[in-house]
Backbone as JSON, one array per atom type, in Angstrom:
{
  "sequence": "XXXXXXXXXXXXXXXXXXXXXXXXXXXXXXXXXXXXXXXXXXXXXXXXXXXXXXXXXXXXXXXXXXXXXXXXXXXXXXXXXXXXXXXXXXXXXXXXXXXXXXXXXXXXXXXXXXXXXXXXXXXXXXXXXXXXXXXXXXXXXXXXXXXXXXXXXXX",
  "N": [[0.85, -1.17, 0.0], [0.51, 2.25, -0.74], [2.12, 5.05, 0.79], [0.69, 7.44, 0.65], [-1.92, 6.49, 0.47], [-2.27, 5.41, 2.99], [-2.16, 7.76, 4.45], [-4.48, 9.01, 3.57], [-6.34, 7.23, 4.58], [-5.86, 7.6, 7.28], [-6.8, 10.22, 7.6], [-9.5, 9.79, 7.06], [-10.19, 8.12, 9.22], [-9.79, 9.92, 11.32], [-11.8, 11.75, 10.74], [-13.98, 10.07, 11.14], [-13.84, 9.68, 13.89], [-14.39, 12.26, 14.8], [-17.02, 12.49, 13.83], [-18.28, 10.43, 15.29], [-17.97, 11.43, 17.87], [-19.6, 13.69, 17.71], [-22.06, 12.44, 17.34], [-22.26, 11.08, 19.76], [-22.46, 13.25, 21.52], [-24.89, 14.31, 20.64], [-26.66, 12.4, 21.49], [-26.32, 12.1, 24.18], [-27.91, 13.35, 26.05], [-31.35, 13.38, 26.65], [-34.78, 14.41, 26.44], [-36.86, 14.02, 29.27], [-38.5, 10.95, 29.39], [-38.05, 10.34, 26.74], [-36.15, 8.34, 24.41], [-32.7, 7.85, 23.53], [-31.54, 8.31, 20.13], [-29.49, 6.68, 19.35], [-27.51, 4.14, 20.92], [-25.45, 5.1, 23.5], [-23.25, 3.68, 24.6], [-22.64, 1.87, 22.56], [-21.76, 3.65, 20.6], [-19.53, 4.7, 21.91], [-17.97, 2.38, 22.14], [-17.54, 1.86, 19.4], [-16.06, 4.15, 18.81], [-13.75, 3.75, 20.35], [-12.66, 1.52, 19.05], [-12.09, 2.63, 16.52], [-10.23, 4.57, 17.28], [-8.17, 2.91, 18.2], [-7.45, 1.67, 15.79], [-6.57, 3.93, 14.44], [-4.38, 4.62, 16.03], [-2.59, 2.45, 15.58], [-2.22, 2.73, 12.83], [-1.05, 5.26, 12.74], [1.4, 4.77, 13.98], [2.56, 3.11, 12.02], [2.7, 4.92, 9.86], [4.39, 6.9, 10.95], [6.74, 5.41, 11.35], [7.4, 4.86, 8.69], [7.83, 7.49, 7.82], [10.19, 8.04, 9.15], [11.95, 6.34, 7.93], [11.94, 6.68, 5.14], [13.77, 8.19, 2.57], [14.26, 11.28, 1.08], [15.01, 12.7, -2.2], [16.63, 14.86, -1.58], [18.15, 13.97, 0.48], [17.33, 14.09, 3.07], [15.3, 12.69, 5.71], [11.83, 11.74, 5.41], [10.43, 12.51, 7.66], [12.06, 14.59, 8.63], [11.74, 16.37, 6.51], [9.01, 16.91, 6.74], [8.98, 18.24, 9.2], [10.52, 20.45, 8.49], [8.86, 21.56, 6.56], [6.68, 22.32, 8.17], [7.93, 24.33, 9.68], [8.56, 26.13, 7.64], [5.97, 26.86, 6.81], [5.11, 28.15, 9.12], [6.89, 30.34, 9.24], [6.13, 31.6, 6.85], [3.45, 32.25, 7.41], [3.84, 34.06, 9.51], [5.24, 36.17, 8.2], [3.31, 36.89, 6.26], [1.25, 37.77, 7.9], [2.53, 39.96, 9.1], [2.99, 41.59, 6.86], [0.32, 42.09, 6.05], [-0.66, 43.46, 8.3], [1.05, 45.64, 8.38], [0.37, 46.97, 6.06], [-2.12, 47.86, 6.54], [-4.27, 50.52, 6.54], [-4.82, 52.97, 8.85], [-7.71, 54.6, 9.89], [-8.31, 58.06, 9.91], [-10.03, 60.59, 11.54], [-9.85, 63.27, 11.36], [-7.61, 65.85, 10.17], [-6.04, 66.58, 12.26], [-5.57, 64.45, 13.86], [-3.21, 62.02, 14.96], [-1.02, 60.5, 12.67], [-0.57, 57.13, 11.67], [2.22, 55.23, 10.89], [3.82, 52.77, 8.92], [6.48, 50.82, 10.11], [7.92, 49.06, 8.78], [9.56, 47.72, 5.87], [7.5, 47.13, 3.55], [7.47, 46.15, 0.92], [9.86, 44.69, 0.82], [9.32, 42.77, 2.78], [7.19, 41.48, 1.53], [8.49, 40.43, -0.67], [10.22, 38.62, 0.6], [8.26, 36.95, 1.68], [7.11, 35.92, -0.66], [9.28, 34.4, -1.62], [9.51, 32.46, 0.39], [7.03, 31.27, 0.12], [7.34, 30.03, -2.34], [9.31, 28.19, -1.65], [7.8, 26.64, 0.1], [5.94, 25.52, -1.67], [7.65, 23.93, -3.22], [8.7, 22.06, -1.35], [6.35, 20.83, -0.58], [5.61, 19.57, -2.97], [7.73, 17.73, -3.21], [7.3, 16.14, -0.95], [4.7, 15.14, -1.45], [5.22, 13.71, -3.77], [6.94, 11.64, -2.89], [5.21, 10.43, -1.12], [3.37, 9.2, -2.83], [4.92, 7.37, -4.12], [6.09, 5.69, -2.35], [6.1, 2.51, -1.04], [4.5, 0.91, 1.6], [4.84, -1.62, 4.01], [2.28, -4.09, 4.25], [-0.49, -3.15, 6.13], [-2.76, -3.83, 8.65], [-5.75, -2.5, 8.18]],
  "CA": [[0.0, 0.0, 0.0], [1.28, 3.49, -0.82], [2.06, 5.91, 1.97], [-0.4, 8.4, 0.45], [-3.18, 5.81, 0.78], [-2.35, 5.34, 4.45], [-2.47, 9.11, 4.93], [-5.91, 9.23, 3.29], [-7.07, 6.41, 5.55], [-5.74, 8.28, 8.58], [-7.73, 11.35, 7.58], [-10.85, 9.23, 7.15], [-10.39, 7.67, 10.6], [-9.92, 11.12, 12.15], [-13.15, 12.27, 10.49], [-14.92, 9.15, 11.79], [-13.81, 9.97, 15.33], [-15.13, 13.51, 14.97], [-18.43, 12.19, 13.61], [-18.76, 9.65, 16.43], [-18.04, 12.35, 19.01], [-20.8, 14.5, 17.5], [-23.21, 11.57, 17.58], [-22.33, 10.85, 21.21], [-22.98, 14.49, 22.12], [-26.3, 14.47, 20.27], [-27.48, 11.38, 22.16], [-25.94, 12.0, 25.58], [-29.02, 13.81, 26.87], [-32.66, 13.41, 25.99], [-35.83, 14.9, 27.32], [-37.45, 13.0, 30.12], [-39.5, 10.14, 28.71], [-37.57, 10.0, 25.4], [-34.98, 7.47, 24.31], [-31.73, 8.36, 22.55], [-31.62, 7.69, 18.8], [-28.44, 5.65, 19.29], [-26.99, 3.76, 22.23], [-24.18, 5.77, 23.77], [-22.17, 2.72, 24.8], [-22.26, 1.37, 21.23], [-20.97, 4.71, 19.96], [-18.23, 4.76, 22.6], [-17.23, 1.19, 21.72], [-17.11, 2.12, 18.02], [-15.01, 5.17, 18.87], [-12.53, 3.13, 20.87], [-12.1, 0.68, 17.97], [-11.52, 3.52, 15.5], [-9.04, 5.17, 17.88], [-7.13, 1.88, 18.2], [-6.99, 1.54, 14.4], [-5.82, 5.15, 14.15], [-3.1, 4.53, 16.73], [-1.73, 1.51, 14.86], [-1.91, 3.33, 11.54], [-0.14, 6.37, 12.99], [2.72, 4.17, 14.21], [3.06, 2.67, 10.71], [3.04, 6.12, 9.08], [5.56, 7.54, 11.56], [7.91, 4.58, 11.04], [7.74, 5.12, 7.28], [8.38, 8.85, 7.75], [11.57, 8.03, 9.65], [12.79, 5.49, 7.08], [11.95, 7.13, 3.75], [14.75, 9.24, 2.28], [13.93, 12.1, -0.09], [16.18, 12.96, -3.06], [17.49, 15.86, -0.93], [18.97, 13.29, 1.48], [16.71, 14.14, 4.39], [14.19, 11.75, 5.88], [10.52, 12.35, 5.23], [10.12, 13.15, 8.93], [12.77, 15.87, 8.65], [11.1, 17.24, 5.52], [7.74, 17.35, 7.31], [9.29, 19.25, 10.22], [10.97, 21.64, 7.78], [7.66, 22.14, 5.94], [5.94, 23.01, 9.22], [8.66, 25.56, 10.0], [8.38, 27.04, 6.49], [4.6, 27.39, 6.87], [5.04, 29.09, 10.24], [7.58, 31.56, 8.8], [5.29, 32.23, 5.84], [2.3, 32.83, 8.1], [4.33, 35.22, 10.25], [5.51, 37.25, 7.26], [2.05, 37.33, 5.66], [0.56, 38.53, 8.94], [3.24, 41.22, 9.25], [2.69, 42.39, 5.66], [-1.08, 42.52, 6.11], [-0.84, 44.44, 9.36], [1.81, 46.84, 8.01], [-0.32, 47.65, 4.97], [-3.42, 48.33, 7.01], [-4.4, 51.97, 6.7], [-5.7, 53.33, 9.95], [-8.54, 55.74, 9.5], [-8.25, 59.27, 10.74], [-11.28, 61.34, 11.41], [-9.52, 64.66, 11.01], [-6.18, 66.06, 9.88], [-5.31, 66.84, 13.5], [-5.23, 63.18, 14.51], [-1.86, 61.5, 14.69], [-0.96, 59.48, 11.61], [0.15, 55.89, 11.96], [3.08, 54.88, 9.77], [4.44, 51.45, 8.99], [7.92, 50.87, 10.37], [8.5, 47.95, 8.03], [9.64, 47.83, 4.42], [6.48, 46.17, 3.14], [7.88, 45.52, -0.34], [10.87, 43.68, 1.15], [8.63, 41.68, 3.47], [6.41, 40.75, 0.53], [9.46, 39.67, -1.47], [10.61, 37.48, 1.44], [7.09, 36.08, 1.75], [7.0, 35.23, -1.95], [10.34, 33.39, -1.66], [9.16, 31.37, 1.31], [5.88, 30.57, -0.47], [7.91, 29.15, -3.37], [9.97, 27.11, -0.91], [6.72, 25.79, 0.62], [5.4, 24.74, -2.8], [8.65, 22.93, -3.61], [8.78, 20.96, -0.38], [5.08, 20.1, -0.66], [5.7, 18.68, -4.14], [8.66, 16.64, -2.89], [6.64, 15.26, 0.02], [3.61, 14.44, -2.13], [5.8, 12.76, -4.71], [7.42, 10.46, -2.17], [4.03, 9.76, -0.55], [2.72, 8.38, -3.85], [5.84, 6.36, -4.67], [6.6, 4.85, -1.26], [5.31, 1.36, -0.62], [4.6, 0.61, 3.02], [4.4, -3.0, 4.23], [0.85, -4.22, 4.52], [-0.93, -2.74, 7.46], [-4.17, -4.2, 8.82], [-6.57, -1.3, 8.4]],
  "C": [[0.9, 1.24, 0.0], [1.09, 4.32, 0.44], [0.91, 6.91, 1.84], [-1.76, 7.77, 0.77], [-3.36, 5.69, 2.29], [-2.71, 6.71, 5.03], [-3.94, 9.44, 4.7], [-6.77, 8.44, 4.27], [-7.02, 7.06, 6.92], [-6.72, 9.45, 8.66], [-9.17, 10.86, 7.74], [-11.16, 8.76, 8.57], [-10.57, 8.87, 11.53], [-11.31, 11.74, 11.98], [-14.2, 11.38, 11.14], [-14.99, 9.42, 13.29], [-14.59, 11.25, 15.62], [-16.63, 13.28, 14.83], [-19.02, 11.42, 14.8], [-18.9, 10.53, 17.67], [-19.3, 13.21, 18.91], [-22.05, 13.68, 17.79], [-23.38, 11.26, 19.07], [-22.94, 12.07, 21.89], [-24.47, 14.64, 21.86], [-27.21, 13.51, 21.03], [-27.22, 11.28, 23.66], [-27.07, 12.44, 26.52], [-30.29, 13.8, 26.03], [-33.67, 13.98, 26.98], [-36.41, 13.72, 28.1], [-38.55, 12.28, 29.35], [-39.09, 9.73, 27.3], [-36.39, 9.04, 25.49], [-34.0, 8.08, 23.32], [-31.9, 7.64, 21.22], [-30.61, 6.55, 18.66], [-27.96, 5.37, 20.7], [-25.6, 4.36, 22.42], [-23.04, 4.77, 23.89], [-21.72, 2.12, 23.48], [-21.39, 2.39, 20.5], [-19.58, 4.83, 20.59], [-17.37, 3.57, 22.18], [-16.7, 1.35, 20.29], [-15.94, 3.1, 18.01], [-13.69, 4.58, 19.33], [-11.87, 2.27, 19.79], [-11.45, 1.55, 16.88], [-10.24, 4.16, 16.02], [-7.89, 4.17, 17.9], [-6.57, 1.68, 16.79], [-6.13, 2.74, 14.02], [-4.44, 5.12, 14.81], [-2.13, 3.63, 15.97], [-1.3, 2.09, 13.51], [-0.9, 4.47, 11.7], [1.28, 5.86, 13.24], [3.35, 3.75, 12.88], [3.51, 3.87, 9.88], [4.3, 6.77, 9.64], [6.84, 6.74, 11.31], [8.36, 4.82, 9.61], [8.37, 6.5, 7.13], [9.82, 8.92, 8.22], [12.5, 7.26, 8.73], [12.94, 6.0, 5.66], [12.92, 8.29, 3.59], [14.33, 9.97, 1.0], [15.18, 12.28, -0.94], [17.14, 13.99, -2.45], [18.41, 15.24, 0.11], [18.38, 13.32, 2.88], [15.59, 13.1, 4.47], [12.87, 12.5, 5.66], [10.11, 13.08, 6.51], [10.8, 14.51, 9.04], [12.14, 16.86, 7.68], [9.76, 17.76, 6.05], [7.95, 18.43, 8.38], [9.73, 20.56, 9.56], [9.77, 22.34, 7.13], [6.84, 22.9, 6.98], [6.6, 24.34, 9.58], [8.5, 26.58, 8.88], [6.99, 27.67, 6.54], [4.45, 28.39, 8.01], [5.72, 30.42, 9.88], [6.72, 32.33, 7.8], [4.09, 32.92, 6.49], [2.69, 34.1, 8.86], [4.56, 36.41, 9.32], [4.22, 37.78, 6.63], [1.24, 38.17, 6.65], [1.2, 39.92, 9.08], [2.96, 42.14, 8.07], [1.27, 42.94, 5.74], [-1.28, 43.62, 7.15], [-0.11, 45.74, 9.02], [1.12, 47.64, 6.92], [-1.63, 48.27, 5.41], [-3.39, 49.84, 7.22], [-5.32, 52.25, 7.88], [-6.46, 54.59, 9.56], [-8.36, 56.88, 10.49], [-9.52, 60.06, 10.48], [-11.03, 62.81, 11.06], [-8.02, 64.76, 10.77], [-5.38, 66.25, 11.16], [-4.97, 65.55, 14.24], [-3.85, 62.73, 14.09], [-1.94, 60.43, 13.62], [-0.16, 58.29, 12.1], [0.93, 55.51, 10.72], [3.67, 53.49, 9.99], [5.94, 51.62, 9.22], [8.66, 49.79, 9.59], [8.59, 48.32, 6.55], [8.73, 46.75, 3.86], [6.87, 45.45, 1.86], [8.91, 44.42, -0.08], [10.23, 42.49, 1.86], [7.84, 40.83, 2.49], [7.32, 39.89, -0.34], [9.93, 38.43, -0.69], [9.47, 36.46, 1.51], [6.92, 35.27, 0.47], [8.05, 34.12, -2.08], [10.03, 32.19, -0.79], [7.97, 30.59, 0.77], [6.36, 29.61, -1.56], [8.58, 27.95, -2.73], [8.92, 26.12, -0.38], [6.14, 24.93, -0.5], [6.36, 23.62, -3.2], [8.7, 21.77, -2.63], [7.48, 20.17, -0.37], [5.09, 19.13, -1.84], [6.6, 17.48, -3.86], [8.01, 15.63, -1.94], [5.52, 14.47, -0.65], [4.14, 13.38, -3.09], [6.24, 11.48, -4.0], [6.25, 9.71, -1.52], [3.39, 8.81, -1.55], [3.64, 7.32, -4.45], [6.36, 5.4, -3.61], [5.62, 3.75, -0.92], [5.57, 1.1, 0.86], [4.12, -0.82, 3.2], [2.94, -3.02, 4.64], [0.54, -3.92, 5.98], [-2.4, -3.12, 7.59], [-5.02, -2.97, 9.16], [-7.9, -1.75, 8.75]]
}
C-alpha cells in the first residue's frame, strides 16, 4: 500500500472519530421520557475501535516517515518538520505584511498618523520566496508519498 493511501485512511479515521463524538454528544441527553436515537455505549465502543486503528496506523506512518529518504537526502520526517517551519515563517511574514499595509482611518487632519515601520515591499518579497519554498517541499513530500510502498498494514 502506498504511503499516500495510508495518509488518506488516517484522515478518514480522524473524520470518523469527529463524527462519532458528534453523535455521542447528540445522544448524551434526551428529554425525560424519550430514548436516545443511538446507544451511547455502542458509539463509545465504536469510537474506541476507530481510535485503536488510528493509533496503529499512525505508528506505521511515523515509522515510514523516519525510514523514507527524499532525493534531498533528508528523511521524510525531517522534511515534514521543515515544511511546518516554512509554513510558520510564511504565516508570520504574511501577517506582518497585512498588518503593516493596514491603513488606519483618521477622522480629522489633526489626529496623529500611523506609519508602517517595516519595508512592506521587502517583506512581501521574502514572503513570496518562502511561499515558493513551501510549494517545492510540498511537491517533494507528495511525490514520495505516492511512490513509497509501506508494508501491509491491517486497516
